[in-house]
C-alpha positions in Angstrom: -3.8 43.0 17.4 -5.4 46.3 16.3 -8.5 47.8 17.9 -10.5 47.3 14.7 -9.6 43.6 14.6 -10.7 43.2 18.2 -14.0 44.9 17.5 -14.5 42.7 14.5 -13.9 39.5 16.5 -16.2 40.7 19.3 -18.9 41.4 16.7 -18.7 38.0 15.3 -19.1 36.5 18.8 -22.1 38.6 19.5 -23.9 37.3 16.4 -24.1 33.9 17.9 -27.2 32.5 19.6 -25.5 32.1 23.0 -24.1 35.1 24.8 -20.3 35.7 24.2 -19.3 35.0 27.8 -21.1 31.6 28.0 -19.8 30.7 24.6 -16.2 31.4 25.5 -16.5 29.6 28.8 -17.9 26.4 27.3 -15.4 26.7 24.4 -12.6 26.9 26.9 -13.9 23.8 28.6 -14.2 21.9 25.2 -10.5 22.7 24.5 -9.5 21.6 28.0 -11.3 18.3 27.6 -9.5 17.7 24.3 -6.1 18.4 25.8 -6.8 16.3 28.8 -7.6 13.4 26.5 -4.3 13.8 24.7 -2.3 14.0 28.0 -4.1 10.9 29.2 -2.7 9.0 26.2 0.8 10.4 26.8 0.8 9.3 30.4 -0.6 5.9 29.8 0.8 4.7 26.5 3.5 2.1 26.1 5.3 3.1 22.9 7.6 6.1 22.5 5.9 7.3 19.3 3.0 8.3 21.5 4.7 8.8 24.9 7.6 10.9 23.6 6.9 12.0 20.1 3.2 12.8 20.9 2.1 11.5 17.5 -1.6 11.8 18.4 -4.8 13.8 18.4 -8.1 13.9 20.3 -11.3 15.8 20.3 -15.1 16.1 20.7 -17.6 15.8 17.9 -21.3 16.4 17.3 -23.6 13.6 16.4 -22.9 14.1 12.6 -19.1 14.0 13.1 -18.3 17.7 13.0 -15.5 18.7 15.3 -16.2 21.1 18.1 -12.8 20.9 19.8 -9.4 19.4 19.2 -6.2 18.9 21.1 -3.1 20.9 20.5 -0.7 18.0 19.5 -0.2 16.8 16.0 -2.2 18.8 13.4 -2.5 15.8 11.0 -4.3 13.8 13.6 -6.9 16.3 15.0 -8.0 17.6 11.7 -8.5 14.1 10.3 -10.8 12.8 13.0 -14.0 14.2 11.3 -13.0 12.2 8.3 -12.6 9.0 10.4 -16.1 9.5 11.7 -17.6 10.1 8.3 -15.8 7.1 7.0 -17.0 5.0 9.9 -20.6 6.1 9.2 -20.1 5.2 5.5 -18.9 1.7 6.4 -21.9 1.1 8.6 -24.3 2.3 5.9 -22.6 0.1 3.3 -23.5 -2.9 5.5 -27.1 -2.0 5.3 -27.4 -0.6 8.8 -27.7 2.8 10.5 -25.4 4.3 13.0 -28.2 4.3 15.6 -28.9 0.6 15.0 -25.3 -0.6 15.7 -24.3 1.9 18.4 -25.0 1.5 22.1 -23.8 3.1 25.4 -20.5 1.5 26.3 -19.4 0.7 22.8 -15.9 1.4 21.4 -15.0 1.3 17.7 -11.6 1.1 15.9 -11.2 2.6 12.5 -8.2 3.2 10.2 -9.1 2.5 6.6 -7.3 4.9 4.2 -10.2 5.0 1.8 -12.7 5.7 4.6 -11.3 8.8 6.1 -8.1 7.7 7.9 -4.9 9.7 7.8 -3.1 6.5 7.0 -3.5 3.0 8.2 -1.0 3.1 11.2 -3.1 5.9 12.7 -5.8 4.0 14.3 -8.8 6.0 15.7 -10.7 5.0 18.8 -14.2 6.3 18.7 -16.6 6.3 21.7 -20.3 7.3 21.4 -21.8 9.7 24.0 -25.5 9.2 25.0 -27.8 11.5 26.9 -31.1 10.0 28.0 -30.6 7.0 25.6 -30.1 9.4 22.7 -26.8 9.4 20.7 -25.7 13.1 20.9 -22.0 13.3 20.4 -18.7 11.4 20.0 -15.4 11.4 21.9 -12.5 10.2 19.7 -8.7 10.1 19.5 -6.1 8.7 17.1 -2.4 7.9 17.4 0.3 6.1 15.4 0.4 2.4 16.4 3.9 0.9 16.5 3.3 -2.0 14.1 0.0 -3.1 12.4 1.5 -6.1 10.6 2.6 -4.4 7.4 5.0 -6.0 5.0 8.1 -4.9 7.0 8.3 -4.0 10.7 6.9 -0.7 11.7 6.8 1.1 8.3 6.9 0.3 4.6 7.0 2.4 1.4 7.4 -0.1 -1.4 4.0 -1.8 -1.1 1.9 -3.5 -3.8 -1.5 -2.4 -2.5 -3.4 -1.3 0.6 -3.8 -5.0 1.8 0.0 -5.1 2.3 -0.4 -2.3 4.8 -1.5 -4.7 7.6 -4.6 -4.6 9.8 -7.4 -2.5 8.3 -10.3 -1.7 10.7 -13.5 -0.6 9.1 -15.8 0.6 11.9 -14.9 -2.5 13.9 -16.6 -2.7 17.3 -14.0 -3.9 19.9 -16.0 -3.2 23.1 -19.8 -3.9 23.0 -21.9 -2.3 25.8 -18.9 -2.3 28.1 -17.7 -5.8 27.3 -14.5 -6.5 25.3 -15.1 -8.5 22.1 -12.2 -10.9 22.9 -12.2 -12.6 19.5 -11.4 -9.2 17.9 -8.7 -8.4 20.4 -7.1 -11.8 20.0 -7.0 -11.3 16.2 -5.3 -7.9 16.7 -2.7 -9.5 19.0 -2.1 -12.4 16.6 -1.4 -10.2 13.6 1.3 -7.8 14.8 5.0 -8.0 15.7 4.4 -5.9 18.8 1.2 -7.3 20.5 2.0 -6.1 24.0 2.9 -2.6 23.0 -0.1 -2.3 20.7 -2.6 -3.5 23.3 -1.2 -1.2 25.9 -1.4 1.8 23.5 -4.9 1.0 22.4 -6.1 0.6 26.0 -4.6 4.0 26.7 -6.5 5.5 23.8 -9.7 3.9 25.0 -9.2 5.4 28.4 -8.6 8.8 26.9 -11.7 8.6 24.8 -13.7 7.6 27.9 -12.4 10.6 29.7 -13.7 12.8 26.9 -17.1 11.2 27.2 -17.2 11.7 31.0 -16.1 15.3 30.7 -18.7 16.0 28.0 -21.5 14.6 30.2 -20.3 16.7 33.1 -20.8 19.8 30.9 -24.3 18.5 30.1 -25.1 18.2 33.8 -23.8 21.7 34.3 -25.4 23.6 31.3 -27.9 21.2 29.8 -27.6 19.3 26.5 -29.2 21.9 24.3 -26.8 24.6 25.6 -23.8 22.4 25.1 -24.9 21.4 21.6 -25.7 25.0 20.7 -22.2 26.1 22.0 -20.7 23.6 19.5 -22.7 25.0 16.6 -22.0 28.6 17.6 -18.3 28.0 17.9 -18.1 26.4 14.5 -20.1 29.3 12.9 -17.8 31.8 14.7 -14.6 30.1 13.6 -15.9 29.9 10.0 -16.9 33.6 9.9 -13.6 34.6 11.5 -11.5 32.7 8.9 -13.7 34.1 6.0 -13.0 37.6 7.3 -9.3 36.9 7.2 -9.5 35.6 3.6 -11.5 38.7 2.6 -8.5 40.8 3.8 -6.3 39.2 1.1 -6.3 40.3 -2.6 -8.3 38.1 -5.0 -6.1 36.2 -7.4 -4.4 32.9 -8.3 -0.8 31.9 -7.5 0.9 28.8 -8.9 3.9 26.9 -7.5 5.5 23.5 -8.4 7.9 21.3 -6.5 9.3 17.8 -6.9 9.9 15.0 -4.4 12.7 12.5 -4.9 10.9 9.3 -6.0 8.2 6.9 -5.0 10.4 4.4 -3.1 10.8 2.1 -6.2 11.2 4.0 -9.4 14.4 5.9 -8.4 14.8 8.1 -11.5 11.2 9.5 -11.5 10.6 12.7 -9.6 7.2 13.2 -8.1 5.5 16.4 -9.2 3.6 18.5 -6.6 1.5 21.2 -8.3 -0.3 23.7 -6.1 -2.5 26.6 -7.2 -4.0 28.8 -4.6 -7.1 30.9 -5.6 -8.8 33.6 -3.5 -12.2 34.8 -4.5 -13.9 36.9 -1.8 -14.0 34.9 1.3 -13.3 31.5 -0.3 -9.8 30.0 -0.7 -9.1 27.1 -3.0 -6.1 24.8 -3.0 -6.0 23.2 -6.4 -3.9 20.0 -6.7 -5.4 18.6 -9.9 -2.1 18.8 -11.9 -0.1 17.0 -9.4 1.5 13.6 -10.1 -0.5 10.5 -11.1 -0.8 8.0 -8.3 2.2 5.7 -8.0 2.5 1.9 -7.7 3.9 2.1 -4.1 2.6 3.3 -0.8 3.7 6.8 -1.6 0.1 8.1 -2.1 -2.1 10.2 0.1 -5.6 9.4 1.5 -7.7 12.3 0.2 -10.0 12.9 3.2 -7.6 12.0 6.1 -4.4 13.5 4.8 -4.7 15.7 1.6 -7.6 17.9 2.7 -6.4 18.1 6.4 -3.0 19.4 5.4 -4.5 22.1 3.3 -7.0 23.1 6.0 -4.3 23.3 8.7 -1.8 25.3 6.6 -4.3 28.0 5.7 -5.5 28.2 9.3 -1.9 28.4 10.6 -1.2 31.3 8.2 -4.4 33.3 8.9 -5.5 32.4 12.4 -2.3 31.8 14.4 -3.3 32.0 18.0 0.2 33.3 18.9 -0.5 36.7 17.2 -4.2 37.0 18.3 -5.4 38.1 21.7 -9.0 37.1 21.2 -10.3 33.5 21.6 -9.9 31.5 18.4 -11.6 28.1 18.5 -10.2 25.3 16.4 -12.9 23.2 14.9 -14.7 22.1 11.8 -15.8 25.7 11.1 -12.2 26.5 10.0 -12.5 23.9 7.2 -15.5 25.4 5.5 -13.9 28.4 3.7 -11.1 26.2 2.3 -11.9 24.2 -0.9 -9.5 21.4 -1.9 -9.6 20.3 -5.5 -8.0 17.0 -6.5 -8.0 14.6 -9.4 -9.1 11.0 -9.0 -6.1 8.8 -9.8 -3.6 11.4 -8.6 -1.1 11.1 -5.8 -3.4 13.2 -3.6 -6.6 11.2 -4.5 -5.6 7.7 -5.4 -7.9 5.0 -6.7 -8.3 2.0 -4.4 -6.7 -0.5 -3.8 -3.5 1.6 -4.2 -1.4 1.7 -1.0 -1.4 5.0 0.8 0.8 4.3 3.8 3.7 6.8 3.2 2.0 10.2 2.8 3.8 12.7 5.1 6.4 14.2 2.7 3.8 14.9 0.1 1.6 16.9 2.4 4.7 18.6 3.9 5.7 19.8 0.4 2.1 20.8 -0.3 2.0 23.0 2.8 5.3 24.6 1.8 4.1 25.4 -1.7 0.8 26.9 -0.3 3.0 29.3 1.7 5.2 30.0 -1.3 2.1 30.7 -3.4 0.8 33.2 -0.8 4.1 35.0 -0.2 3.2 38.0 -2.3 -0.4 38.1 -1.1 0.7 38.2 2.6 4.5 38.7 2.8 4.3 39.8 6.4 3.0 36.3 7.5 4.9 33.9 5.3 8.3 32.3 6.0 10.8 31.3 3.4 11.1 27.7 2.3 10.9 25.0 5.0 12.6 21.6 5.0 9.2 20.3 3.8 10.2 16.8 4.6 10.9 14.5 7.5 12.8 11.2 7.8 10.3 9.0 9.5 12.1 5.8 10.2 11.5 2.4 11.8 14.2 0.2 13.2 13.4 -3.4 14.2 14.4 -7.0 14.8 13.3 -10.0 16.8 13.4 -9.2 20.5 15.5 -11.8 22.3 14.1 -10.9 25.7 10.4 -11.4 24.7 8.4 -14.5 25.3 7.2 -15.7 21.9 7.6 -13.9 18.5 7.5 -10.2 19.6 9.9 -7.8 17.9 11.5 -4.6 19.1 10.4 -1.7 17.0 11.6 1.9 17.3 9.9 4.7 15.3 12.2 7.7 14.9 11.4 11.2 13.7 14.3 13.2 12.3 12.9 16.6 11.6 14.3 19.6 9.6 13.7 23.3 10.2 11.6 26.4 9.3 12.6 29.0 6.9 13.6 32.6 7.8 10.6 34.7 8.9 9.6 38.3 8.2 10.9 39.4 11.6 12.9 36.4 13.0 15.4 33.7 12.0 14.1 30.3 11.1 13.6 27.7 13.8 16.2 24.9 14.0 15.4 21.2 14.3 11.7 21.2 14.2 9.1 19.3 12.2 7.2 20.8 9.3 3.9 22.5 10.3 1.8 19.6 9.3 3.1 17.0 11.7 4.9 18.9 14.6 6.1 15.8 16.4 8.7 15.7 19.1 12.0 13.8 19.4 12.8 11.0 21.8 15.6 11.4 24.3 18.8 9.6 23.4 19.2 8.0 26.8 15.7 6.4 26.4 16.6 5.1 22.9 19.8 3.4 24.2 18.1 1.9 27.3 15.3 0.4 25.2 16.9 -0.8 22.0 20.1 -2.3 20.7 21.4 0.9 19.2 23.9 3.5 20.2 23.4 7.2 19.2 26.8 8.5 18.5 25.6 12.1 18.0 22.5 14.1 17.5 23.1 17.7 16.8 22.7 20.7 14.4 23.9 20.5 10.9 26.4 23.2 10.2 27.0 23.3 6.5 24.6 25.7 4.8 21.5 27.4 6.1 19.8 29.7 3.7 21.4 33.1 4.1 19.1 36.1 4.6 18.3 39.1 6.7 16.7 36.4 8.8 18.6 33.1 8.2 16.9 29.8 7.6 16.8 27.1 10.2 19.3 24.3 10.6 18.4 20.7 10.3 19.7 17.8 12.3 22.5 15.3 11.9 22.1 12.0 13.7 24.6 9.2 13.7 23.6 5.8 15.0 25.5 2.5 15.5 23.6 -0.8 15.4 24.6 -3.4 17.9 22.6 -6.3 16.3 21.2 -7.2 12.9 18.6 -4.5 12.2 16.1 -3.9 9.5 15.1 -0.3 8.6 12.4 1.4 6.6 12.5 5.1 6.0 10.0 7.5 4.6 12.2 10.6 3.7 12.9 13.1 1.0 14.9 16.1 0.2 17.9 14.7 -1.7 16.8 16.6 -4.8 14.9 19.4 -3.2 16.4 22.6 -1.9 14.3 24.9 0.3 13.6 28.2 -1.4 14.7 31.7 -0.3 12.2 34.6 0.0 12.6 38.3 -1.0 16.3 38.1 -1.6 17.1 35.3 0.8 19.2 32.4 -0.4 18.2 28.7 -0.8 19.0 26.2 2.0 20.5 22.8 1.6 19.1 19.4 0.8 19.0 16.2 2.9 20.7 12.8 2.8 21.1 9.4 4.3 24.4 7.3 4.5 25.4 3.8 5.4 28.9 3.3 6.8 29.9 -0.3 6.8 32.5 -1.3 9.3 34.7 -4.4 9.7 33.9 -5.3 13.3 30.8 -6.0 15.4 30.4 -2.4 16.7 31.5 -3.2 20.2 34.8 -1.1 19.9 34.4 1.1 16.9 33.7 4.6 17.9 34.2 7.4 15.3 32.5 10.5 14.2 31.9 11.9 10.7 32.1 15.6 10.6 28.9 17.6 11.2 29.9 20.2 8.5 30.5 17.8 5.7 28.6 14.9 4.3 30.1 11.4 4.9 30.8 10.8 1.2 33.0 13.8 1.1 35.3 12.5 3.8 38.2 10.0 4.1 38.0 7.4 6.8 40.6 5.0 8.1 40.6 1.2 8.0 37.6 1.1 10.4 35.2 1.9 7.6 34.9 -0.5 4.7 32.5 1.5 2.6 30.4 4.7 2.6 27.1 4.4 0.6 24.7 7.2 0.1 21.2 5.8 0.3 17.9 6.8 -1.4 15.7 8.8 0.9 13.1 6.1 0.9 14.0 2.5 1.7 11.9 -0.6 2.7 13.4 -3.4 4.7 17.0 -2.2 4.4 19.4 -4.4 6.4 22.3 -3.3 8.8 24.8 -5.6 10.4 26.3 -5.1 13.9 28.8 -2.3 13.9 27.3 -0.5 10.9 26.7 3.2 11.2 23.7 5.1 9.8 23.8 8.9 9.3 20.8 11.1 8.6 21.2 14.8 7.6 17.9 16.7 7.3 17.4 19.8 5.2 18.4 23.3 5.9 15.8 25.9 5.3 15.8 29.1 3.1 16.6 32.6 4.2 14.2 35.6 4.2 15.4 39.0 2.9 18.8 40.3 1.7 21.7 38.7 3.5 23.7 42.0 3.4 21.0 43.5 5.6 21.7 41.1 8.4 23.4 43.0 11.2 27.1 42.3 11.3 26.9 41.2 15.0 24.3 38.6 14.2 26.5 37.2 11.5 29.4 37.1 13.9 27.4 35.4 16.5 26.4 32.7 14.0 30.1 32.3 13.3 31.0 32.0 17.0 28.2 29.4 17.4 29.8 27.3 14.6 26.6 27.8 12.4 28.7 29.3 9.6 32.4 29.5 8.8 34.4 32.6 7.8 34.0 31.8 4.1 30.2 31.7 4.4 30.2 34.9 6.4 32.2 36.6 3.6 30.5 35.0 0.6 26.9 35.1 1.7 26.8 38.0 4.1 29.6 40.3 3.2 31.1 40.1 6.6 34.9 39.6 6.8 36.2 37.7 9.7 40.0 37.4 10.1 41.7 35.5 12.9 38.4 35.1 14.7 37.5 38.8 14.7 35.4 41.1 12.5 37.4 43.2 10.1 35.0 46.1 10.1 36.7 48.2 7.4 36.9 45.3 5.0 33.2 44.5 5.8 32.1 48.0 5.0 33.9 47.9 1.7 32.5 44.5 0.7 29.0 45.5 1.7 29.3 48.9 -0.1 28.4 51.0 2.9 
């Protein structure tokens, strides 16, 4: 970071009411508390979607719901928590009460309503009030993806009639009152899910994490005093807002417009979903205009506006302009970073649906939105924007009745199959990672096979077509699974009809796909592998495979029989810069790593490889140098 930039940031800190040293010390403690809360959930949770994938967020909030600190886990979760709190306040007020009237020390609330601030209904928030001298002064809250909330099909669902088909909806529901569990509510929760034991364990872990946040906040109050702690939160938000506004002012004023299309809505298979993004910069304000995007759809493929749409825009802009990796100075992540970013939507659109439309499956829409924001800004800040990302994820649930359980409990496994990042201005794209918006982790294969009646035949890089460029695009994943029992699957995916874009001369990547291979036995003996460099429908199998069917990228309640194989291939991202400018040795290393073949090296990069070695003379002629 330049000296001028450091001076600017120090100046912004010195404008605050508290001195810069005290402010940074308390800010660091805020951040540590938020991360401790998240790690508490990870260590204590029952389900792998929290324990392994870390699909969670946690933070501290002022009395009015503004965020003063957030954990460094899944961006969609932490940025949405202020919306959960505002939605909870709204629910209470609609009942003719005030927050103060219904909130007491020792209370715990659950909240997950998609039209009252939630990211989507499986992401349940646990909200704990913080009192000092009998006065409500702050909140500790966290959220995580709950395994099954009783939706129409186990775990996940896309083709839903309305929000009531999503399962259990909590509207500011008090589940612990003054330290005592409200057992009738807990019993209702257990009775209306396929995974009561797992859910209760996860929710208890989330309560423990929120209680840790409360305890640590009160320790800060004991150390510094409530007024100083509150003022630190205010000052840090003001500093973060000023810092982001200064970054926006550095960009040229203007408007940039990009359009992309998702595959379908999970029911109407021949109708692409339009994502229309305009980015406007005027001084120190940045607007993300989504008003011309698709009308809302009749399935769950819509986005809650406060908990998902706006949060995705906030985070994408912050990631581009205030990436902590490239800044030496302290950069707090709080509600102040939301203020300079305006998100414009149209009521009745996919990004701002009218209730009671279902809004369960929203991740691919916001992934695409984030990708198009970057594409729109590529000419305003080319040194900071990567080429096209996979902008999708295959978020999948597998399930069936659990023969080892007592009662009606199901086994449910939520799986995240991520894609990749596009080539960057100074580096190759990143392989096998989630889009910026969700940033979840994968689950170890050994753990999957120990816990569920599935066998993971392979889980590896795709090798059939990254976006060529001076800096190549990232590779997606290929996962092949065999089912050992009757299994029902629902998948929220995309990318069959979308190809990640190349930047500044880089080439496009490759799309995604899902395949069902039907076999003629029960899966106990059949072991075979489709090729990693070729899609299954391009191959010839022997008698062990009865049929290869390419699936739509969104399915609800799809059935597999024992012995069937399921293959997921996530997208390959775009390249950045002219492929002929990629050093020959780097191209050769990609060839030796099986990321490209000799034909790709020649056709895309102008590098001739014969008998496993570089033909340097032929390469110079082909490249014209």
